[in-house]
C-alpha positions, 0 to 999 in steps of 0.5 A, a space after each residue: 504991545 501987539 504981536 503978529 504971529 512969528 514975532 519975537 521981542 527980547 527986552 533986557 532990564 536990570 533989577 537989584 543987580 539981576 539981568 532980566 530978559 523978558 521974552 515975548 512972542 514966538 521963540 522959534 527958529 522960524 521967527 524972522 530977525 531972531 537974535 539969539 538969547 544966548 549971545 545976549 547972555 554971553 555979552 552980559 557975562 562978559 560985562 561981569 553980570 552973574 545973576 539972570 532971570 529969563 521971563 518966559 511969561 509972554 512966550 506964545 510958542 517955543 520949539 527946540 531952537 528956543 529950548 536950546 537957547 535957554 539951555 545954552 544960556 543956562 550952561 554959560 551962566 553956570 560955567 562962569 559961576 552965575 545963577 539963572 532963574 526962570 518964570 513962570 512954571 505954568 508955561 512949562 507945565 502947559 506945554 509939557 516941557 520937562 526942565 531940570 528944576 535945578 535951573 530955578 523955575 519960579 511962578 513970578 518975578 518977585 519970588 525969582 528975584 528974592 531967591 538970588 539973595 537967600 
């Protein structure tokens, strides 16, 4: 898939009863036609889903809006007794973003999925 600058795609899939959101491109408020991740998470929570993995491996840029979407999603999930995990650690390190590690940050999808069942 080829993405031009200022594009974002959010793909939803499910694996082992875990809802995975693959976030690809620029996770910024200035991105045209950006639907909110938080609203997608809330829709899944209403459907009874409780385990979520946010895959940020292919995020090129992120701003305060993108970080706010991640945090709001995390809070909604936790408030309804769910679990949220994030990948990969390198994204946060490379961008010097400080995230509370209670949010569950993993290096790859396999480790993150397995952590739901430990």
